[in-house]
C-alpha positions in Angstrom: 44.3 156.4 67.0 42.6 153.9 64.5 45.9 152.0 63.6 46.9 151.7 68.1 43.6 150.8 69.0 44.3 147.8 65.9 47.6 147.3 65.6 48.4 147.6 69.6 45.4 147.9 72.0 42.9 145.2 70.5 45.7 142.6 69.8 46.7 143.5 73.2 43.2 142.8 74.4 42.6 139.6 72.7 46.2 138.2 74.3 45.2 139.1 78.2 41.4 137.3 77.8 43.6 134.6 76.6 46.4 134.0 79.6 43.6 135.0 82.8 39.8 133.5 81.0 41.5 130.2 78.5 45.5 129.7 80.0 45.5 126.9 82.3 47.6 127.8 85.8 50.9 126.4 86.0 52.9 125.4 88.4 56.5 125.1 89.2 59.2 123.0 91.3 62.7 124.6 92.2 65.4 122.2 92.4 69.0 123.1 93.7 72.5 121.3 93.7 76.2 121.2 92.9 78.6 118.6 91.4 81.0 118.1 94.9 84.6 116.0 94.7 85.0 113.8 98.5 88.9 113.7 98.7 90.1 112.0 101.8 94.0 113.1 103.0 96.3 110.4 103.9 97.9 112.6 106.6 96.6 111.0 109.6 95.8 113.4 112.7 94.0 112.9 116.1 91.2 112.0 114.9 92.4 109.7 111.8 91.8 110.5 108.2 91.1 114.2 107.4 88.5 114.5 104.3 88.0 117.5 102.6 85.4 119.0 100.6 86.0 120.8 97.8 84.6 121.7 94.3 84.8 119.4 91.6 86.1 120.2 88.1 83.3 122.5 86.1 83.5 120.6 83.5 81.6 118.2 85.2 78.7 120.5 85.7 79.5 122.4 82.1 78.1 118.1 81.3 75.9 118.6 83.7 73.9 121.5 82.1 74.2 120.0 78.5 72.4 116.3 79.8 69.8 118.2 81.7 68.6 119.7 77.9 69.8 116.5 75.8 67.0 114.0 74.5 68.3 111.1 76.2 67.7 113.0 79.6 63.8 114.0 78.2 63.5 110.5 76.6 63.9 108.3 80.5 62.0 111.0 81.8 59.3 110.3 79.4 59.5 107.1 80.1 59.1 106.8 83.3 56.3 109.5 84.3 55.0 109.3 80.6 55.8 112.9 79.9 53.3 113.7 77.2 50.1 112.3 79.3 51.0 115.3 81.6 52.2 117.7 79.6 49.5 117.0 76.4 46.8 116.8 79.9 45.1 120.9 78.9 45.8 120.6 75.2 42.7 121.3 74.0 41.6 124.4 76.4 45.1 125.3 76.3 46.9 124.9 72.8 49.4 127.6 73.6 50.8 126.5 76.7 50.4 122.7 76.2 52.1 120.4 74.3 50.6 118.9 71.7 50.8 115.0 71.5 50.6 113.9 68.3 54.3 115.9 68.0 57.8 113.3 67.7 60.5 113.7 70.5 62.4 116.8 68.9 58.9 118.6 69.4 58.7 117.0 73.1 62.6 118.2 73.8 61.8 121.8 72.7 59.0 122.0 74.2 60.9 120.3 77.8 62.9 123.9 77.2 60.4 125.5 77.8 58.9 123.7 81.0 62.7 123.1 82.8 64.6 126.1 83.3 68.4 125.6 84.3 69.9 128.9 85.9 73.9 127.7 86.7 76.8 130.3 88.2 80.2 128.9 86.9 82.3 130.4 89.3 80.6 128.9 92.0 79.0 125.5 90.0 75.8 126.1 91.8 72.7 125.2 89.5 69.3 125.6 90.1 66.0 124.2 87.8 62.5 124.7 87.8 60.2 122.4 86.4 56.8 123.6 85.5 54.1 121.8 85.0 50.4 121.8 85.6 50.0 120.1 88.9 52.4 120.7 91.3 52.7 117.1 92.1 53.9 117.0 88.6 56.3 119.7 88.7 57.7 117.8 91.9 57.7 114.8 90.3 59.6 116.4 87.6 62.4 118.1 89.2 62.8 115.0 91.7 63.3 112.9 88.3 65.9 115.0 87.0 67.6 115.1 90.4 67.6 111.3 90.2 69.0 111.1 86.4 71.3 114.4 87.0 73.2 111.4 90.4 73.2 108.6 88.2 75.1 110.5 85.4 77.4 112.0 87.7 77.9 108.5 89.2 78.9 106.8 85.9 81.2 110.0 85.1 83.2 108.8 88.8 83.3 105.4 87.5 84.6 107.0 84.5 87.0 108.8 85.9 88.0 105.6 88.2 88.5 103.6 85.6 90.9 106.1 83.5 92.8 106.6 86.7 94.0 102.9 86.7 93.5 101.5 83.4 97.3 102.4 82.4 98.3 101.1 85.5 96.6 97.6 85.1 98.2 97.5 81.9 101.0 98.7 82.9 100.9 95.5 85.6 99.6 92.9 82.9 102.7 93.6 80.4 104.9 93.3 84.3 103.4 90.1 84.5 103.7 88.4 80.9 107.4 89.7 80.7 108.2 87.9 84.2 105.9 85.1 83.6 108.1 85.0 80.3 111.2 85.1 82.4 110.5 82.4 84.7 109.6 80.1 81.9 113.3 80.5 79.9 114.9 79.6 83.3 113.2 76.5 83.5 113.6 75.8 79.5 116.9 76.1 80.1 117.3 74.5 83.2 115.0 71.0 81.4 118.0 71.6 78.6 121.0 71.7 80.5 120.0 69.6 83.8 121.6 72.2 86.1 119.8 73.8 88.2 122.0 77.0 88.9 125.0 77.5 87.1 127.1 78.8 89.8 126.5 75.9 92.6 128.2 73.8 90.0 130.9 75.9 90.0 131.4 76.2 93.1 131.2 72.2 92.6 134.0 72.2 90.4 135.8 74.6 92.2 135.6 72.9 95.4 137.2 69.8 93.7 139.4 71.0 91.9 140.9 72.5 95.1 140.6 69.2 96.7 142.8 67.9 93.4 145.2 70.7 94.3 146.2 69.6 97.2 146.0 65.7 97.0 148.2 67.0 94.0 150.9 69.1 97.2 150.6 66.4 99.4 151.4 63.3 96.1 155.4 66.0 95.6 155.4 66.5 99.1 155.6 62.8 99.9 156.9 62.1 96.5 160.4 64.6 97.4 160.4 62.6 101.0 160.4 59.5 99.8 163.9 60.7 97.3 166.0 61.7 100.4 165.3 58.0 101.5 165.2 55.7 99.2 166.7 55.3 95.8 166.1 55.6 92.2 164.4 51.6 91.6 162.0 51.7 95.0 158.9 51.0 93.2 157.0 53.6 95.9 158.7 56.5 94.3 157.1 54.9 90.4 154.1 55.4 92.1 154.3 58.2 93.4 155.1 59.9 90.2 152.6 57.9 88.6 150.1 59.0 91.0 151.1 63.2 90.4 150.7 63.4 86.7 147.3 61.3 86.8 146.5 64.1 89.4 148.2 66.6 87.0 145.8 65.5 83.9 142.8 65.5 85.9 143.4 69.2 87.1 143.9 70.2 83.5 141.2 68.7 82.2 138.9 70.5 85.0 140.1 73.8 84.2 139.7 73.5 80.5 135.6 72.9 81.2 135.7 76.9 82.1 137.6 78.3 79.7 136.5 78.9 76.1 135.3 75.1 74.2 134.9 73.1 77.9 132.4 71.0 77.2 129.7 70.7 80.5 127.3 69.8 81.2 124.9 67.4 78.5 128.5 68.4 76.3 127.7 71.6 75.5 130.5 74.6 75.7 130.0 74.9 79.3 131.4 79.0 79.0 128.6 79.4 76.8 126.3 77.9 79.3 126.8 80.1 81.5 127.0 83.4 79.6 123.2 82.2 78.9 122.3 81.4 82.7 123.7 84.8 83.6 120.9 87.0 80.6 118.6 85.0 81.4 118.9 85.0 85.5 119.2 89.1 84.7 116.1 89.4 82.8 114.3 87.3 85.7 115.3 89.9 87.8 114.3 93.2 85.8 111.0 91.4 85.2 110.6 90.6 89.0 111.9 94.1 89.4 109.7 95.9 87.3 106.7 93.5 88.6 106.8 95.1 91.5 107.3 98.4 90.7 104.2 98.1 88.7 102.3 96.4 91.1 103.6 99.2 93.5 101.4 101.7 91.4 98.6 99.9 90.6 97.7 99.6 94.2 99.0 103.5 94.6 96.2 104.1 91.4 93.1 101.9 93.3 94.2 103.7 97.1 94.7 107.3 95.0 90.7 106.5 92.6 89.0 105.4 95.7 89.8 108.1 97.9 88.7 110.6 95.3 84.7 110.3 94.7 82.3 112.6 92.8 79.3 113.1 93.5 76.0 115.1 93.8 74.8 117.8 96.7 71.7 119.2 96.9 70.7 121.9 98.5 67.6 122.5 97.5 65.3 119.4 97.5 62.0 119.6 95.1 59.7 122.1 96.4 56.0 121.8 95.8 53.8 124.6 94.9 50.9 125.8 96.4 49.9 128.7 94.4 50.3 129.3 90.4 52.4 131.8 89.6 52.8 130.4 85.4 52.2 131.2 83.3 53.6 135.1 84.4 50.2 136.9 82.9 51.4 140.8 83.9 54.8 139.9 82.5 54.0 138.3 78.7 51.2 141.1 78.4 53.6 143.3 79.2 55.8 142.2 76.9 53.6 142.0 73.7 52.1 145.5 74.8 55.9 146.4 74.0 56.4 145.3 70.7 53.0 145.7 69.8 53.4 149.6 70.6 57.2 149.4 68.6 55.9 148.2 65.6 52.3 150.4 65.3 55.3 153.1 66.0 57.4 152.3 63.6 55.0 151.6 60.9 53.2 155.6 62.1 56.9 157.2 62.1 57.8 155.8 58.3 54.3 156.2 57.2 54.6 160.0 58.2 57.8 160.2 56.3 57.1 159.2 53.1 53.5 161.5 53.3 56.0 163.9 53.7 58.1 164.1 51.1 54.7 163.3 48.8 
């Protein structure tokens, strides 16, 4: 009986006296929210674009769950609300439940995790936070600060997601644009060096000249045949027609030689090589234009998709203002202490009687 009184009754009485006579009342402010994403459907209906609300991936809520318990959040809120002052206001009267103002930031984070309680359901994505403080206003201010900082973090995550969705498409667009610029510069350089705007048009012009020479050659041959039938071989006109036919044939041979290997083109270069080089550059230019068009369409589609999807924090419970103090939970604390004290006493008594019986 003496050991029971010494180990259970007396400590329990001291704890009860501290809880009801010394400890300061604490007030709770509750805030509940979830991470949501708003997706707009591109399919129109009678009312225009449809918008569907769906739960965001669990990763976003898990990140937020860890962020609320992090040192970063504690430092931000401490800078805005001076948590050290609010939590240590009753430190002299209630050193057990109050914060020691001489503690480090790690101590403040540890105390924060005692005063801020998180209830999180991964299945539904709902999160409920209970912020404790020594005044109702302080508790509501802390809960509101948690909601505000969580909203900022979700906005940052949403901005990062949109940037990630468009970064690859933007990089591809930049590569395609640089390739198109290089292809156009190559075609411009070729035209400046060869003084040919388009070899195809130049070929058409030369083919027109060749066709004209062939027509003139045929006309001259016909005139020669007609003149031989009506005059003798010593007629000067016949000699003139023969000379004309030779000149036309030589010109035709010269024009045809330009299109073969070794043919002299503009600037004295090989005409066939010039045409082949221009065709290669033109194919590269067309490919670059097609690639740029595709990259541009992909980038615009990525922008539209990123703009249609955005994350935001939906608060289903605004920070509440407490009217009565329900913390610390004195009855629960006393009951748990008495239970453990009784278990310690009972274990010690069993050990004592077991040792005594053996002796």
